[in-house]
C-alpha positions as CSV (number, residue, x, y, z in Angstrom):
1,X,-12.2,18.2,-16.6
2,X,-10.8,14.2,-16.5
3,X,-13.6,12.1,-17.4
4,X,-11.9,8.3,-18.1
5,X,-14.6,6.4,-16.4
6,X,-18.1,5.6,-18.0
7,X,-20.4,6.3,-14.9
8,X,-21.6,9.4,-13.1
9,X,-20.0,10.2,-9.4
10,X,-23.3,8.3,-7.1
11,X,-22.1,5.6,-9.3
12,X,-19.0,5.3,-8.4
13,X,-19.5,6.2,-4.6
14,X,-22.4,3.6,-4.2
15,X,-20.3,0.9,-6.0
16,X,-17.9,1.5,-3.5
17,X,-19.4,1.3,-0.8
18,X,-20.7,-2.1,-1.3
19,X,-18.2,-3.1,-3.3
20,X,-19.8,-3.8,-6.0
21,X,-17.2,-6.3,-8.6
22,X,-18.2,-4.8,-11.5
23,X,-17.9,-1.0,-10.0
24,X,-14.0,-1.8,-9.1
25,X,-13.3,-3.9,-12.5
26,X,-13.9,-1.1,-14.0
27,X,-12.5,1.7,-11.5
28,X,-9.1,-0.2,-12.2
29,X,-9.9,-0.7,-16.4
30,X,-10.7,3.3,-16.8
31,X,-9.8,4.7,-14.4
32,X,-6.3,3.6,-13.0
33,X,-4.0,3.3,-16.0
34,X,-4.6,7.3,-16.7
35,X,-3.2,7.4,-13.4
36,X,-0.6,5.3,-13.4
37,X,0.8,7.2,-16.7
38,X,0.7,10.4,-14.3
39,X,2.8,9.2,-11.6
40,X,4.7,7.1,-14.0
41,X,6.1,10.7,-15.7
42,X,6.7,11.8,-11.5
43,X,9.9,9.5,-11.4
44,X,7.9,6.9,-9.8
45,X,8.3,2.9,-10.0
46,X,5.0,1.1,-11.9
47,X,4.8,-0.7,-8.5
48,X,4.8,2.7,-6.7
49,X,2.6,3.8,-8.6
50,X,0.1,1.0,-8.4
51,X,0.3,1.0,-4.7
52,X,-0.2,4.8,-4.3
53,X,-3.2,4.8,-6.8
54,X,-4.4,1.5,-4.4
55,X,-3.4,3.6,-1.2
56,X,-5.4,6.9,-3.7
57,X,-8.7,4.0,-4.4
58,X,-8.3,3.3,-0.3
59,X,-8.5,6.1,1.0
60,X,-11.5,7.2,-0.9
61,X,-13.1,4.0,0.4
62,X,-12.7,5.1,4.5
63,X,-13.6,8.5,3.2
64,X,-16.9,6.7,2.0
65,X,-17.5,4.8,4.9
66,X,-17.2,7.9,7.2
67,X,-19.5,10.5,4.9
68,X,-15.9,12.9,4.5
69,X,-16.2,13.1,1.0
70,X,-17.8,15.6,-0.7
71,X,-17.1,15.5,-4.8
72,X,-17.2,19.0,-6.4
73,X,-15.6,17.5,-9.8
74,X,-15.7,13.8,-10.9
75,X,-14.6,11.0,-9.1
76,X,-11.8,10.4,-11.7
77,X,-10.5,13.9,-11.0
78,X,-11.1,13.5,-7.3
79,X,-9.3,9.7,-7.3
80,X,-6.0,11.9,-9.4
81,X,-6.2,14.7,-6.4
82,X,-5.8,12.0,-4.0
83,X,-3.2,9.9,-5.4
84,X,-0.9,13.5,-6.2
85,X,-0.8,13.8,-2.7
86,X,-0.5,10.1,-2.0
87,X,2.8,10.8,-4.5
88,X,3.9,13.6,-2.8
89,X,4.1,13.1,0.2
90,X,5.9,9.8,-0.7
91,X,8.0,12.0,-2.6
92,X,8.6,13.8,1.0
93,X,8.9,11.1,2.8
94,X,11.4,9.3,0.7
95,X,13.5,13.6,0.3
96,X,13.8,13.0,3.9
97,X,15.1,9.5,4.7
98,X,18.0,10.1,2.1
99,X,19.2,13.3,3.2
100,X,18.7,11.7,7.0
101,X,20.8,7.7,5.2
102,X,22.5,10.2,4.0
103,X,23.6,11.4,6.7
104,X,24.0,9.2,9.2
105,X,26.8,6.8,6.8
106,X,28.4,9.9,6.8
107,X,28.7,9.8,10.7
108,X,28.7,6.9,11.2
109,X,30.9,4.5,8.5
110,X,32.8,2.7,11.0
111,X,30.1,2.0,13.3
112,X,29.2,-1.9,14.8
113,X,26.4,-3.0,15.9
114,X,26.6,-3.9,19.6
115,X,26.1,-7.2,21.2
116,X,23.1,-6.1,22.1
117,X,21.4,-4.9,19.8
118,X,21.9,-8.2,17.9
119,X,20.0,-10.0,20.3
120,X,17.2,-7.0,20.3
121,X,16.8,-7.7,16.6
122,X,17.3,-11.0,16.8
123,X,14.6,-11.5,19.5
124,X,12.5,-9.4,17.4
125,X,13.2,-11.4,13.6
126,X,11.7,-14.3,16.0
127,X,8.7,-12.9,17.2
128,X,7.4,-11.4,14.2
129,X,8.0,-14.8,12.2
130,X,5.6,-16.2,15.4
131,X,3.8,-13.2,14.8
132,X,3.5,-13.8,11.1
133,X,2.1,-17.9,10.9
134,X,-1.3,-16.1,12.7
135,X,-2.4,-14.9,9.4
136,X,-3.9,-17.1,7.2
137,X,-2.5,-20.1,4.3
138,X,-3.0,-17.6,1.9
139,X,-2.0,-14.3,3.7
140,X,1.0,-16.1,4.6
141,X,1.8,-16.8,0.8
142,X,0.8,-13.9,-0.2
143,X,3.8,-11.5,2.1
144,X,6.2,-14.7,1.3
145,X,6.0,-13.5,-2.0
146,X,5.6,-9.9,-1.8
147,X,8.8,-10.4,0.3
148,X,10.4,-12.0,-2.0
149,X,10.6,-9.6,-4.9
150,X,8.2,-11.1,-7.0
151,X,5.7,-8.4,-8.0
152,X,2.2,-8.3,-8.6
153,X,1.2,-9.8,-11.6
154,X,3.7,-12.6,-10.7
155,X,2.3,-13.3,-7.3
156,X,-1.3,-13.2,-9.4
157,X,0.1,-15.8,-11.7
158,X,0.6,-18.0,-8.7
159,X,-1.7,-17.6,-6.2
160,X,-4.4,-18.2,-9.3
161,X,-6.1,-14.3,-8.8
162,X,-8.5,-13.1,-10.8
163,X,-7.0,-9.7,-11.4
164,X,-3.9,-7.3,-10.4
165,X,-6.3,-5.1,-8.4
166,X,-7.2,-7.7,-7.0
167,X,-3.7,-8.8,-5.5
168,X,-3.2,-5.3,-4.3
169,X,-5.8,-5.4,-2.2
170,X,-4.8,-8.6,-1.0
171,X,-1.5,-8.0,-0.4
172,X,-2.6,-4.7,1.5
173,X,-5.6,-6.4,3.5
174,X,-2.4,-8.7,5.3
175,X,0.4,-6.2,5.6
176,X,-2.6,-4.2,7.4
177,X,-3.4,-7.8,9.5
178,X,0.1,-8.4,10.2
179,X,0.3,-4.8,11.6
180,X,-2.9,-5.5,13.7
181,X,-1.0,-8.5,15.3
182,X,1.8,-6.6,15.2
183,X,1.1,-3.3,17.5
184,X,-1.4,-5.8,19.9
185,X,1.2,-7.9,20.3
186,X,2.8,-6.9,24.2
187,X,6.1,-7.6,23.1
188,X,6.3,-5.7,20.8
189,X,4.1,-2.8,20.7
190,X,6.2,-0.6,22.0
191,X,9.7,-1.9,20.3
192,X,8.4,-2.2,16.5
193,X,7.3,0.4,14.7
194,X,6.1,-1.4,11.5
């Protein structure tokens, strides 16, 4: 049985529900590394592995809040299982995207964008830039750094965040805020799918 944490299941569940920093730090310190190691062996990058772990933890958090979590194993084994499922989804999604991209590039090698498509793309980009300014300054900075290709550790140092885990959580929250703003925008909600 997989046990990397030092607490019983209920302690983890209560800690996550209450967003207890000590429990979350313990999860990142003791449970995250073996899960990341497992994912790295599955040919994902360090950043993808960290994102999968973060998404897995968020999935567990949402299950806890909606009372849908029924543990029949240790918390660490359950979280590993969630991350394995997320990895499989990502793997299949990437394989499908790769196949579609390859087929599209074969069929449309000589295709160019029409003026209407260029104009529509410019309108969308302009609108997204305006909506981006609705985010608080901290989110704007985090997202700018992320889009510049900065790693979580580098963003943590630049922003002065306490941990890499917090940096990932902050980036995820900022992404979700921007997606919500875009989804609620009357101009973009039917055009743009983040």
